[in-house]
Structures are given as C-alpha cells and as structure tokens.
Legacy VTK file of the C-alpha trace (Angstrom):
# vtk DataFile Version 3.0
C-alpha trace
ASCII
DATASET POLYDATA
POINTS 264 float
-107.931 89.715 81.944
-106.210 89.345 78.514
-105.328 85.799 78.998
-109.100 84.996 79.793
-110.266 86.909 76.729
-107.736 84.808 74.582
-108.774 81.722 75.969
-112.287 82.137 75.233
-111.537 83.228 71.693
-109.458 80.077 71.429
-112.495 77.801 72.818
-114.724 79.564 70.450
-112.527 78.823 67.462
-112.228 75.010 68.213
-116.169 74.777 68.472
-116.858 76.774 65.492
-114.183 75.327 63.307
-116.037 71.844 62.676
-119.452 73.479 62.276
-118.157 75.933 59.439
-116.512 72.876 57.823
-119.601 71.028 58.052
-121.516 73.899 56.170
-118.747 74.027 53.296
-119.870 72.276 50.019
-118.122 68.922 49.657
-116.012 68.575 46.441
-117.509 65.670 44.246
-114.979 63.073 42.929
-113.933 63.310 39.475
-116.006 61.422 36.873
-114.588 58.168 35.578
-112.817 58.761 32.343
-114.786 57.990 29.076
-114.035 54.850 27.216
-112.277 55.321 23.832
-114.757 54.760 20.788
-114.170 51.976 18.428
-115.869 54.135 15.637
-113.423 54.891 12.611
-111.532 53.415 9.815
-108.453 51.365 9.827
-105.922 49.408 7.699
-104.617 46.016 8.627
-101.989 43.615 7.885
-100.918 40.163 8.976
-99.792 36.505 8.274
-101.220 33.216 8.685
-101.693 29.705 7.625
-104.326 28.078 5.375
-105.584 24.675 4.266
-107.727 23.842 1.180
-109.784 20.847 0.273
-111.497 20.148 -3.209
-114.014 17.703 -3.987
-113.728 16.570 -7.538
-114.742 13.692 -10.143
-113.856 13.621 -13.849
-116.795 13.953 -16.372
-117.344 14.328 -20.115
-116.885 17.989 -21.094
-119.763 17.846 -23.670
-122.349 16.057 -21.401
-121.202 16.459 -17.990
-121.510 12.894 -17.177
-119.572 11.691 -14.417
-116.520 9.593 -15.235
-115.147 7.373 -12.159
-115.703 8.282 -8.337
-115.087 11.309 -6.440
-112.151 12.019 -4.443
-110.928 14.953 -2.303
-107.471 16.699 -2.812
-105.966 19.266 -0.599
-102.943 21.531 0.167
-101.879 23.997 2.850
-99.290 26.545 3.260
-98.625 30.156 4.679
-100.293 33.470 3.572
-99.986 37.198 4.016
-103.120 39.494 4.359
-103.655 43.228 3.652
-106.899 45.179 3.925
-109.012 48.007 5.688
-112.353 48.825 6.690
-114.619 51.071 8.962
-116.337 50.301 12.277
-119.155 52.083 14.170
-119.590 51.665 17.950
-123.341 52.113 18.651
-122.575 53.561 22.229
-126.364 54.007 23.139
-127.978 52.615 26.181
-127.611 48.693 26.531
-126.308 48.479 22.860
-123.107 50.561 23.964
-120.920 47.522 23.662
-121.789 46.571 20.351
-119.725 47.259 17.136
-120.812 46.809 13.434
-118.580 47.295 10.373
-117.487 46.741 6.666
-114.240 45.716 5.416
-112.316 44.181 2.420
-109.048 42.325 2.581
-106.623 40.401 0.138
-104.772 37.168 1.008
-101.510 36.606 -0.851
-101.298 32.775 -0.532
-99.161 30.009 -1.506
-101.291 27.001 -0.395
-99.898 23.879 -2.235
-100.941 20.382 -2.813
-101.206 17.427 -5.183
-104.132 16.824 -7.356
-104.752 13.211 -8.263
-107.524 12.555 -11.228
-109.800 9.734 -10.166
-109.919 8.410 -13.794
-106.457 7.286 -14.116
-103.077 7.330 -12.417
-102.544 10.961 -13.053
-101.029 13.489 -10.630
-100.221 17.183 -10.739
-99.008 20.085 -8.444
-101.884 22.523 -7.337
-101.604 25.912 -5.631
-104.090 28.470 -4.476
-102.349 31.756 -5.071
-104.878 34.518 -3.509
-108.244 35.472 -2.486
-110.098 38.664 -1.683
-113.002 39.254 0.536
-115.562 41.882 1.283
-118.045 41.627 3.794
-119.489 42.823 7.226
-118.702 42.101 10.856
-120.808 42.267 14.317
-118.660 42.649 17.573
-119.111 42.937 21.126
-116.706 44.509 23.696
-116.220 42.085 26.303
-114.069 44.975 28.090
-113.379 48.581 26.577
-110.047 47.087 25.132
-111.352 43.681 23.885
-113.655 42.926 20.934
-114.756 39.763 19.945
-116.481 39.408 16.631
-118.289 37.423 13.913
-117.847 38.377 10.185
-119.051 36.959 6.876
-119.529 37.862 3.217
-118.462 37.396 -0.569
-115.238 35.959 -1.510
-113.065 34.975 -4.649
-110.136 32.716 -5.169
-107.782 31.789 -7.779
-105.991 28.351 -8.401
-103.130 28.037 -11.000
-103.326 25.370 -13.777
-102.340 22.047 -13.124
-99.646 20.053 -15.530
-100.575 16.228 -14.979
-97.844 13.656 -14.932
-98.518 10.007 -15.750
-100.739 7.945 -18.211
-104.262 9.111 -18.588
-107.220 6.812 -18.874
-107.186 7.470 -22.672
-103.459 7.366 -23.760
-102.094 10.438 -25.581
-98.603 11.269 -26.758
-98.657 14.805 -25.468
-98.928 16.219 -21.924
-102.233 17.194 -20.269
-103.064 20.084 -18.079
-106.197 21.325 -16.140
-107.062 24.840 -16.903
-106.620 27.564 -14.169
-109.743 28.853 -12.641
-111.190 31.514 -10.482
-114.079 30.503 -7.968
-116.617 32.733 -6.513
-118.202 31.740 -2.802
-119.072 33.050 0.412
-117.192 33.112 3.936
-117.668 33.095 7.577
-115.345 33.600 10.378
-114.789 35.214 13.810
-111.905 36.568 16.023
-110.699 38.786 18.488
-109.308 42.219 18.578
-107.416 43.992 21.284
-106.441 47.743 21.714
-102.700 47.991 22.494
-103.170 51.227 24.394
-100.347 50.483 26.887
-98.042 53.304 27.831
-94.999 51.870 26.215
-96.690 51.415 22.837
-95.462 54.250 20.722
-98.507 54.139 18.038
-101.654 55.415 19.070
-104.762 53.492 17.668
-102.642 50.262 17.367
-104.677 46.857 17.847
-103.993 43.149 17.647
-106.273 40.878 15.623
-106.664 37.148 15.381
-109.296 35.626 13.225
-110.388 32.014 11.811
-112.158 32.117 8.450
-113.979 29.592 6.442
-114.707 30.018 2.717
-116.827 27.710 0.458
-116.716 28.211 -3.115
-119.239 27.221 -5.765
-118.586 24.187 -7.939
-116.937 24.675 -11.429
-116.497 22.417 -14.390
-112.873 22.906 -15.399
-111.509 21.581 -18.737
-108.728 19.453 -19.380
-106.472 20.564 -22.465
-103.463 19.236 -24.318
-100.421 21.222 -23.404
-98.655 21.465 -26.506
-101.671 22.566 -28.687
-104.118 23.946 -26.214
-106.948 22.146 -27.700
-109.571 20.635 -25.392
-108.988 17.148 -24.507
-112.763 16.183 -24.010
-112.687 15.744 -20.134
-113.359 18.189 -17.406
-113.019 18.094 -13.688
-115.931 18.853 -11.481
-114.355 20.876 -8.661
-115.791 22.249 -5.352
-113.137 23.860 -3.039
-113.454 25.200 0.350
-110.593 26.646 2.560
-109.833 27.475 6.076
-107.350 30.239 7.208
-106.052 31.438 10.652
-104.354 34.947 10.547
-102.908 37.078 13.328
-101.613 40.767 12.771
-102.054 44.410 13.501
-104.584 46.927 12.928
-104.262 50.821 12.790
-107.171 52.870 13.365
-106.127 56.326 12.075
-109.068 58.106 13.398
-109.203 56.394 16.661
-109.587 57.895 20.073
-112.560 59.976 20.298
-114.684 59.264 23.501
-118.303 57.827 23.494
-121.148 59.176 25.582
-121.797 56.057 27.498
-119.243 54.777 30.145
-118.601 51.282 30.807
LINES 1 265
264 0 1 2 3 4 5 6 7 8 9 10 11 12 13 14 15 16 17 18 19 20 21 22 23 24 25 26 27 28 29 30 31 32 33 34 35 36 37 38 39 40 41 42 43 44 45 46 47 48 49 50 51 52 53 54 55 56 57 58 59 60 61 62 63 64 65 66 67 68 69 70 71 72 73 74 75 76 77 78 79 80 81 82 83 84 85 86 87 88 89 90 91 92 93 94 95 96 97 98 99 100 101 102 103 104 105 106 107 108 109 110 111 112 113 114 115 116 117 118 119 120 121 122 123 124 125 126 127 128 129 130 131 132 133 134 135 136 137 138 139 140 141 142 143 144 145 146 147 148 149 150 151 152 153 154 155 156 157 158 159 160 161 162 163 164 165 166 167 168 169 170 171 172 173 174 175 176 177 178 179 180 181 182 183 184 185 186 187 188 189 190 191 192 193 194 195 196 197 198 199 200 201 202 203 204 205 206 207 208 209 210 211 212 213 214 215 216 217 218 219 220 221 222 223 224 225 226 227 228 229 230 231 232 233 234 235 236 237 238 239 240 241 242 243 244 245 246 247 248 249 250 251 252 253 254 255 256 257 258 259 260 261 262 263
C-alpha cells in the first residue's frame, strides 16, 4: 500500500514539475554593454613628414611691378606635433555616431629646400620652422572604436630668412638676403582615430591618430636687404606658400570612458 502511494506521488511530481517551470518568469538576458562616449578633452602628440611649395616672382619693392617669370621652389622634412582639444559625441537618435570638436596644435618643423631667385643666378637655403593651427572637426564613428573625420580652420607658419649665394641681376659688392616672414592662411585635412582599448594596453583613454593636412597661406611681398647694412635692396619677392603634412601619433583622453545613452 505504501509503495503504491509513493508511486502515485512520484508520478504526480513528474507531471507537475514541467508545468510549474513553465509558470515561472523567464529571466531576461543582460542588455548589451553601453558604448563608451567620445565626449571629453584630450592632449596629443605625434611625428610626421611634410613638404612645402612656394610660387614666387621678383618685383620692384616700390611699385610691386613683376621682374622676370614666376618659379616654384620647395622643400621637405620631418616634423613633430603637440596639441589638445575637446570633442562631443551627439549620442541622440540617428546622429549618435557623429562627433564634433575643436582643437589647437603646433608643429615643430624642419622642412628645408633651396630657393632660386628668378631674376638672376641666385640661390639660398630656405627652411620652414614651425606652424600652429586652430580649428574644428567633424567625425563619424565607423565602429564604436574607429572614428573617421575631416577638419579645418586657421593656420600660421614661419619661414627663416634666406642668405643668397651668387651674382644678382644688379651686381653688388655685398651679400643679399630675403627677410624672414610669417604667413597666415587656412587648412583642411582628415584622418582616422582608433581607440586602443585592448586589455593589454595599460593606459585607459589612449587612441591612435593618423592625419593628412593641407595648408594654403596668403601671398606676401617679402623684401630683399643688404646683409652687411640691413638696408633695403629695392627688390622684393612675391611669395605664395602651401604645405602638406602627414602625421601619426597618440591621443590621451583624460576624461574618457563615460557611457552614452544610445547603443550601437
């Protein structure tokens, strides 16, 4: 009799078990993790290579009447870049993958070339020594870790003075030199930035950036002077430089890491 009762209880438990399990609430899977926000400020540094070209022609300092034909000189070399800025990820609806920002940076440059004066057999060593930039950028997150962007803004650069070697069109007993000059202009560029959020990277908020930049500067009438006395020679150079650079370096976002409301 007891065996019969135990058998009935066991059968009832087998039948009731699945039914009770079906009535229990199903635990929802955990939500996907929130993507880290690109909103925040940063400092950056890198190295790169640059090349400049300068369209020029000689002219009378007094009248700015051209003397001779136009020529193009240029130079190239290495540079280092330091800067900083702030970004804001829109993080709302269909715009959640867009990032806007403002920045400023400075290039320590050693771009060297030979300048040839078109009015005579005269050459000199030319060097671009530095440039700074301030502007804005607009980026799009291809993935949560990869940003593609374009940027642009205002720039200023400096070229050293040039000591001429050779006989000028108007013979003189003393040497001649072209004055140093600072040029104002605009720039446009673009590049990529990648979040180095791998487990083996010890520093949080580290990114790798690579960028191409083109800068165009306003023309300037730069006078030639007598080296010994500093007196004006009466001839100037009309110069129009433009510069291209490619840089690669690291970015550290010191307040990086907060989640955004929208998921990818």
